[in-house]
C-alpha positions in Angstrom: -115.7 -31.6 -46.3 -114.3 -28.2 -47.2 -113.7 -29.3 -50.7 -117.3 -30.4 -51.0 -118.6 -27.0 -49.7 -116.1 -25.3 -52.0 -117.6 -27.3 -54.9 -121.2 -26.3 -54.0 -120.3 -22.7 -53.8 -118.6 -22.8 -57.2 -121.6 -24.5 -58.8 -124.0 -22.0 -57.2 -121.9 -19.1 -58.4 -121.7 -20.6 -61.9 -125.6 -21.0 -61.9 -126.1 -17.5 -60.7 -123.9 -16.1 -63.4 -125.7 -18.2 -66.0 -128.9 -16.9 -64.7 -127.7 -13.3 -64.9 -126.5 -13.8 -68.4 -129.9 -15.4 -69.5 -131.8 -12.4 -67.9 -129.5 -9.8 -69.6 -129.8 -11.7 -72.9 -133.6 -11.8 -72.5 -133.8 -8.1 -71.8 -131.5 -7.3 -74.9 -133.7 -9.3 -77.2 -136.9 -7.7 -76.0 -135.1 -4.1 -76.3 -134.1 -5.1 -80.0 -137.6 -6.4 -81.0 -139.4 -3.4 -79.4 -137.2 -0.9 -81.1 -138.1 -2.4 -84.5 -141.9 -2.4 -83.6 -141.7 1.2 -82.0 -140.2 2.6 -85.3 -142.9 1.1 -87.3 -145.8 2.1 -84.7 -144.5 5.7 -84.5 -144.2 6.1 -88.3 -145.5 9.2 -90.1 -149.0 7.6 -90.4 -149.4 7.7 -86.7 -147.9 11.1 -86.3 -150.1 12.5 -89.3 -153.1 10.7 -87.7 -152.6 12.3 -84.2 -152.0 15.8 -85.4 -154.6 15.6 -88.2 -157.2 14.4 -85.9 -156.8 17.2 -83.5 -156.8 19.8 -86.4 -159.9 18.4 -87.8 -161.7 18.3 -84.5 -160.5 21.9 -83.8 -161.8 23.1 -87.3 -165.2 21.5 -87.1 -165.9 23.0 -83.6 -164.5 26.3 -84.9 -161.5 26.0 -82.4 -163.7 25.6 -79.4 -160.7 25.5 -77.1 -159.8 29.1 -78.1 -163.2 30.7 -79.1 -165.1 29.3 -76.2 -162.3 29.5 -73.5 -164.4 31.6 -71.1 -167.0 28.7 -71.3 -164.8 25.7 -70.7 -162.8 27.5 -68.1 -165.8 28.6 -66.1 -167.4 25.0 -66.3 -164.1 23.2 -65.1 -161.7 24.7 -62.9 -164.0 27.8 -62.4 -166.7 25.6 -61.0 -164.4 23.3 -58.8 -166.0 24.4 -55.7 -169.5 24.0 -56.8 -171.4 21.1 -54.9 -172.3 19.3 -58.2 -168.7 18.8 -59.1 -167.7 17.6 -55.7 -170.5 15.1 -55.0 -170.6 11.8 -56.7 -173.7 9.8 -57.4 -174.0 6.1 -56.8 -172.0 4.2 -59.4 -170.1 7.2 -60.4 -167.4 9.7 -59.1 -167.8 13.4 -59.0 -166.7 15.5 -61.9 -163.6 16.8 -59.8 -162.7 13.2 -58.8 -162.8 12.2 -62.5 -160.5 15.1 -63.3 -158.1 14.3 -60.5 -158.0 10.6 -61.5 -157.5 11.5 -65.0 -154.8 14.0 -64.1 -153.3 11.3 -61.7 -152.8 9.2 -64.9 -151.7 12.0 -67.1 -149.5 14.1 -64.7 -146.8 11.6 -64.3 -143.1 11.1 -65.2 -143.9 12.4 -68.7 -144.1 15.8 -67.1 -140.6 15.5 -65.6 -138.5 12.7 -67.2 -140.6 12.8 -70.4 -139.9 16.5 -70.9 -136.2 16.2 -70.1 -136.0 13.2 -72.6 -137.7 15.3 -75.4 -135.2 18.0 -74.8 -132.3 15.7 -74.4 -132.9 13.7 -77.7 -135.0 16.2 -79.7 -133.6 19.4 -78.6 -135.4 22.4 -77.3 -137.6 22.5 -80.5 -139.3 19.4 -79.3 -141.2 21.6 -76.7 -142.7 23.6 -79.5 -144.2 20.4 -81.2 -145.4 19.3 -77.7 -147.4 22.6 -77.4 -148.9 22.3 -81.0 -149.7 18.6 -80.2 -151.5 19.8 -76.9 -153.3 22.7 -78.6 -154.8 20.4 -81.0 -155.0 17.5 -78.6 -157.3 19.6 -76.4 -160.1 19.2 -79.0 -159.1 15.5 -79.5 -159.6 14.8 -75.8 -162.8 16.9 -75.9 -164.2 14.8 -78.7 -163.2 11.6 -77.1 -164.9 12.5 -73.8 -168.1 13.8 -75.5 -168.3 10.4 -77.4 -167.4 8.6 -74.1 -170.3 10.1 -72.2 -172.7 9.7 -75.0 -172.1 6.0 -75.5 -171.5 4.9 -71.8 -173.8 2.5 -70.1 -174.1 0.8 -66.7 -172.5 -2.4 -65.9 -173.9 -5.3 -63.6 -172.7 -3.4 -60.6 -174.4 -0.2 -61.4 -171.1 1.6 -62.3 -170.7 3.6 -65.5 -168.6 2.0 -68.2 -167.3 3.9 -71.1 -164.5 4.4 -73.4 -163.3 4.0 -76.9 -164.4 0.4 -76.9 -168.0 1.4 -76.7 -168.0 4.3 -79.1 -166.1 2.0 -81.6 -168.6 -0.8 -81.2 -171.8 1.2 -80.9 -170.8 4.5 -82.8 -168.7 3.4 -85.8 -170.3 0.0 -85.7 -173.8 1.8 -86.3 -172.6 2.9 -89.7 -173.8 0.8 -92.6 -171.4 -2.0 -93.4 -169.2 -1.2 -90.3 -170.6 -3.2 -87.6 -167.8 -5.9 -87.8 -165.2 -3.3 -88.3 -166.3 -1.4 -85.3 -166.3 -4.4 -83.1 -162.9 -5.5 -84.3 -161.4 -2.1 -83.7 -163.1 -2.0 -80.2 -161.5 -5.3 -79.3 -158.0 -4.2 -80.6 -158.2 -0.9 -78.6 -159.1 -2.9 -75.5 -156.2 -5.3 -75.9 -153.7 -2.5 -76.5 -155.2 -0.4 -73.6 -154.5 -3.4 -71.3 -150.9 -3.8 -72.7 -150.4 0.0 -72.6 -151.6 0.0 -68.9 -148.6 -2.3 -68.2 -146.2 -0.1 -70.0 -147.1 3.7 -69.7 -149.2 3.0 -66.6 -147.1 0.7 -64.8 -143.6 -0.4 -65.8 -142.5 3.0 -67.1 -143.8 4.8 -64.1 -142.2 2.4 -61.5 -139.0 2.3 -63.4 -138.7 6.2 -63.1 -139.5 6.0 -59.4 -136.8 3.5 -58.7 -134.2 5.3 -60.9 -134.8 8.7 -59.2 -135.0 7.3 -55.5 -131.7 5.3 -56.3 -130.0 8.4 -57.8 -131.2 10.7 -54.9 -130.8 8.5 -51.9 -129.0 5.2 -52.6 -126.3 6.1 -55.1 -123.5 5.3 -52.8 -125.0 2.1 -51.3 -123.3 -1.0 -52.4 -125.9 -3.7 -52.4 -125.7 -7.4 -53.6 -127.7 -8.5 -56.6 -130.2 -11.2 -57.4 -130.6 -12.3 -60.9 -128.4 -9.5 -62.1 -130.5 -6.9 -60.5 -129.6 -5.0 -57.3 -131.6 -6.0 -54.3 -132.3 -2.2 -53.8 -134.5 -2.3 -56.9 -136.1 -5.5 -55.9 -136.9 -4.0 -52.4 -138.4 -0.8 -54.0 -140.4 -2.7 -56.3 -141.9 -4.9 -53.5 -142.7 -1.8 -51.3 -144.5 0.0 -54.3 -146.4 -3.2 -55.1 -147.8 -3.6 -51.6 -148.7 0.2 -51.3 -150.3 0.1 -54.8 -152.3 -3.2 -54.0 -153.9 -1.5 -51.0 -155.4 1.2 -53.2 -156.0 -0.6 -56.5 -157.8 -3.7 -55.2 -160.3 -1.4 -53.7 -161.4 -0.2 -57.1 -162.3 3.3 -58.8 -163.9 4.8 -55.5 -160.7 4.2 -53.6 -158.4 5.3 -56.5 -160.6 8.5 -57.0 -160.5 9.3 -53.4 -156.7 8.9 -53.3 -156.3 11.0 -56.4 -158.6 13.9 -55.1 -156.4 14.3 -52.0 -152.9 13.8 -53.6 -153.1 15.2 -57.1 -153.8 19.0 -56.3 -151.3 18.9 -53.5 -148.4 17.2 -55.5 -149.0 19.3 -58.5 -149.2 22.5 -56.7 -146.0 21.7 -54.7 -144.0 20.8 -57.8 -145.1 24.0 -59.6 -144.0 26.2 -56.8 -140.8 24.5 -56.5 -140.2 24.8 -60.2 -141.2 28.5 -60.3 -138.6 29.1 -57.6 -135.9 27.4 -59.8 -137.0 29.5 -62.8 -136.9 32.6 -60.6 -133.3 32.1 -59.8 -132.4 31.7 -63.7 -134.9 34.5 -64.7 -132.3 35.9 -67.0 -132.1 33.0 -69.1 -135.9 32.5 -69.7 -136.0 34.6 -72.9 -133.2 32.7 -74.4 -134.9 29.5 -73.4 -138.0 30.5 -75.4 -135.9 31.7 -78.1 -134.2 28.2 -78.3 -137.6 26.4 -78.3 -138.7 28.4 -81.5 -135.4 28.3 -83.3 -134.7 24.7 -82.9 -138.4 23.7 -83.8 -137.6 24.6 -87.3 -133.8 24.6 -87.7 -132.9 21.2 -85.8 -129.5 21.2 -84.2 -128.0 18.4 -86.3 -129.2 20.1 -89.7 -127.7 23.6 -89.1 -126.1 24.5 -92.3 -127.3 21.7 -94.3 -129.5 21.3 -97.3 -133.3 22.0 -97.2 -134.1 18.5 -97.6 -131.8 17.4 -94.9 -133.2 20.1 -92.7 -136.8 18.9 -93.2 -136.0 15.3 -92.5 -134.1 16.2 -89.3 -137.1 18.3 -88.2 -139.5 15.4 -88.8 -137.4 12.7 -87.4 -136.2 14.9 -84.5 -138.2 17.6 -82.5 -141.4 17.1 -84.3 -141.6 13.2 -83.9 -140.2 13.2 -80.4 -142.4 16.2 -79.3 -145.4 14.3 -80.6 -144.4 11.1 -78.8 -143.6 12.7 -75.4 -146.7 14.8 -75.6 -148.9 11.9 -76.1 -147.1 10.2 -73.3 -147.7 13.2 -71.1 -151.4 14.3 -71.8 -152.5 11.1 -73.5 -154.9 13.1 -75.9 -155.6 10.7 -78.6 -154.9 7.5 -76.8 -158.7 7.3 -75.7 -157.2 6.4 -72.2 -158.7 9.1 -69.9 -162.2 8.7 -71.4 -162.5 5.5 -69.3 -162.4 7.6 -66.1 -164.2 10.6 -67.5 -167.1 8.4 -68.4 -167.5 7.5 -64.7 -168.4 11.1 -64.0 -171.7 12.1 -62.5 -172.1 14.5 -65.4 -175.2 14.4 -67.6 -173.9 16.7 -70.4 -171.4 15.0 -72.8 -170.0 18.6 -73.8 -169.3 19.5 -70.0 -167.1 16.3 -69.6 -165.5 17.3 -72.9 -164.6 20.6 -71.4 -162.9 18.8 -68.6 -160.9 17.1 -71.2 -159.7 20.3 -72.6 -158.7 21.5 -69.2 -157.0 18.2 -68.5 -154.6 18.8 -71.6 -154.0 22.4 -70.8 -153.1 21.7 -67.1 -150.9 18.8 -68.1 -148.9 20.1 -71.0 -149.3 23.8 -71.4 -148.7 24.4 -67.8 -146.7 21.6 -66.0 -144.7 20.5 -69.1 -143.8 24.1 -70.0 -142.6 24.8 -66.5 -140.5 21.7 -66.5 -139.0 22.7 -70.0 -138.0 26.2 -68.4 -136.4 24.6 -65.4 -134.2 22.5 -67.8 -133.4 25.1 -70.3 -132.6 27.9 -67.9 -130.4 25.5 -65.8 -127.2 25.7 -67.9 -127.3 21.9 -68.6 -128.4 22.7 -72.1 -126.4 25.0 -74.4 -129.1 27.3 -75.8 -126.9 28.3 -78.9 -126.5 24.6 -80.1 -129.4 22.9 -78.4 -127.1 20.2 -77.1 -126.8 18.9 -73.5 -123.8 20.3 -71.6 -121.4 18.2 -69.4 -122.0 14.9 -68.0 -125.8 14.7 -67.8 -128.4 12.2 -68.6 -132.0 12.7 -69.5 -133.3 10.7 -66.6 -131.8 13.0 -64.0 -131.6 16.3 -65.9 -134.5 18.0 -63.9 -133.1 16.7 -60.5 -129.7 18.3 -61.4 -131.5 21.6 -62.4 -133.3 21.7 -59.0 -130.0 20.7 -57.4 -128.3 23.8 -58.8 -130.6 26.0 -56.7 -131.6 23.9 -53.6 -128.4 21.7 -53.5 -128.9 18.0 -52.5 -132.3 18.9 -51.1 -133.4 19.8 -54.7 -132.6 16.3 -56.0 -134.4 14.8 -53.1 -137.3 17.0 -53.9 -137.5 15.7 -57.4 -137.2 12.1 -56.4 -140.1 12.6 -54.1 -142.1 14.5 -56.8 -141.4 11.7 -59.3 -142.5 9.2 -56.8 -145.8 10.8 -56.2 -146.4 11.7 -60.0 -145.6 8.3 -61.0 -147.4 6.4 -58.3 -150.6 8.4 -58.9 -150.2 7.5 -62.6 -150.0 3.9 -61.9 -153.4 4.2 -59.8 -155.2 6.0 -62.7 -153.9 3.5 -65.3 -154.9 0.5 -63.3 -158.5 1.8 -63.7 -158.1 2.1 -67.5 -156.8 -1.3 -67.8 -159.6 -2.8 -65.6 -162.2 -1.1 -67.8 -160.6 -2.5 -71.0 -160.7 -6.0 -69.3 -164.2 -5.5 -68.2 -165.2 -4.9 -71.8 -163.6 -8.1 -73.0 -164.2 -10.4 -70.0 -166.7 -8.8 -67.7 -166.4 -7.4 -64.2 -165.0 -10.8 -62.9 -162.3 -10.5 -65.3 -161.4 -7.0 -64.1 -161.0 -8.2 -60.6 -158.3 -10.9 -61.7 -156.6 -8.0 -63.9 -156.2 -5.8 -60.9 -154.2 -8.4 -59.0 -152.0 -9.3 -62.0 -151.4 -5.5 -62.5 -150.2 -5.2 -59.1 -147.9 -8.2 -59.1 -146.3 -6.8 -62.4 -145.4 -3.5 -60.7 -142.2 -5.2 -59.5 -141.1 -5.7 -63.2 -140.7 -2.0 -63.7 -138.3 -1.7 -60.9 -135.9 -4.1 -62.5 -136.1 -3.2 -66.2 -133.7 -0.8 -68.0 -135.0 2.8 -68.3 -134.8 2.9 -72.1 -136.7 -0.5 -72.5 -139.5 0.8 -70.1 -140.0 4.1 -72.0 -139.9 2.4 -75.5 -142.4 -0.2 -74.5 -144.7 2.6 -73.4 -144.4 4.4 -76.7 -145.1 1.4 -78.6 -148.3 0.5 -76.9 -149.2 4.0 -77.0 -149.2 4.1 -80.7 -151.2 0.7 -81.2 -153.8 2.0 -78.8 -154.0 5.4 -80.4 -154.6 4.3 -84.0 -158.0 2.5 -83.6 -159.2 5.2 -81.2 -158.4 8.1 -83.5 -160.0 6.2 -86.5 -163.3 6.1 -84.4 -163.0 9.8 -83.4 -162.6 10.8 -87.0 -165.3 8.8 -88.3 -167.8 10.3 -85.7 -166.8 13.9 -86.0 -170.4 14.7 -87.3 -171.9 13.4 -84.1 -169.4 15.4 -82.2 -170.5 18.6 -84.0 -174.1 17.8 -83.5 -173.8 17.3 -79.9 -171.6 20.5 -79.5 -173.9 22.6 -81.5 -176.9 21.4 -79.4 -175.1 22.4 -76.2 -174.1 25.8 -77.5 -177.7 26.5 -78.8 -179.2 25.4 -75.3 -176.7 26.8 -72.9 -175.1 29.8 -74.5 -177.7 30.9 -77.2 -180.6 30.1 -74.8 -182.6 28.2 -77.6 -185.4 25.9 -76.6 -184.3 22.7 -78.0 -184.3 19.2 -76.8 -180.8 18.0 -75.3 -178.7 15.2 -77.0 -177.2 13.4 -74.1 -177.1 9.6 -74.9 -177.3 6.9 -77.5 -179.6 4.9 -75.1 -183.2 6.2 -75.2 -183.8 5.3 -71.5 -180.8 7.1 -70.3 -181.4 10.0 -72.7 -184.9 10.4 -71.3 -183.7 10.1 -67.5 -181.0 12.6 -67.9 -183.1 15.0 -70.0 -185.6 15.1 -67.2 -182.9 15.8 -64.6 -181.4 18.6 -66.6 -184.8 20.3 -67.1 -185.5 19.8 -63.4 -182.1 21.5 -62.5 -182.7 24.3 -64.9 -186.1 24.9 -63.3 -184.5 25.0 -59.9 -181.8 27.4 -61.2 -184.4 29.8 -62.6 -186.3 29.8 -59.5 -183.4 30.8 -57.5 -182.5 33.6 -60.0 -186.0 34.9 -59.7 -186.1 34.9 -56.0 -182.6 36.8 -55.9 -184.2 39.4 -58.2 
């Protein structure tokens, strides 16, 4: 009897080991295949398209993000307590909720782990290129949101539906001979938006939560494995899946309500903690900025090399990594956040475009820069060589920097911050993916998608960190390319709508507003704007 039990245990052990080998082999194959695809997807065509679109959108609008900074600041964060930005109409969310949901998706692990990875692999100079990509990306995001509002429509539930799918189909597709091309690009975008939602919006985020929680709280816990993965990872994945399901299955209204409450709190708390860390290392701030500019143009691997070698190292190092991680962080150019901005109760396309400018500003210029200073002033990066010091990894670099100031509590703080940042990103991206599915399969399909999205959350908890991030980068590129083609093709329309807004609201000219491609929506919104303007004028006269 004992021999039979021993035989059964041996067989089970062999089967388990065989299963572990199969899982490991499968993940290695996926990693190798994705690396090859990622290298192709993030080739120089994609980088040139990303930066070039932002530059063109900036030039044609006369650098609106700089020349009209007072206007967009006043219409976004400056108006956040106004009633019209807080109250949502039926079938929509408020402008503030749209911003918070978009920021929930953009202010994620890219702002912590993504910045650390950019510095770790691309050197301090990668931050400079993140800034350049962000400044140009402000106008890419502006243009995306202008087009998103202009081409949106109501679905069979009375909810707004908008995004790159619609301006590719109805905008690009309206050009002579481009009807089929516009439709094909719209479908391609929707497919990769769905795939990206599983990468950047799900697996990558859940993976970072698991890694940071394990590092901060469970590093010394010895736990058994199942299919070659620690049961701790499985447990965290299941818990996150259940919590996510409660919010995601409830749809956009529940997601927006959650984001409106959590995003301002988590961003404010993280910024406060980061500023304290920087304050303790204030004497290194000047050297940190110096390293950012120095290694943007003189990459660490090419110091003392030939000019050709230096240029190649810049392009393959800080510039490429900075653009990749910048896109991962603020999503400008991906066409993703348009899908929630289009649900706003706003009537003016340009107003929602300005919220897009602020979104990129808050995400990259503020939060990513603060994270970069935390890392670069921590002592874990040699500012004279640009290389990491000591035994540190990109995944835990920020946590170690906080730990220098706050001790173990600092690492716990970052683990909790990553959890909140990443979890809200998952919520935002679940909406993006559901809108892409809605475009392809209708509102019933989006319900099925939400369930599938929630179930796949557990996969991120058991994947390797490198694989999760590389899959995210790959899907980002394939989602970005058709979107930017559409944005570039419709820059004349963006100019027309922007000039119309400036003429009416800044130069006070009496011209008809340009609000929607749909005559019925155009008529309705034009009447509402005129009515609101009359009420505002009446108030001003009464105050005088």
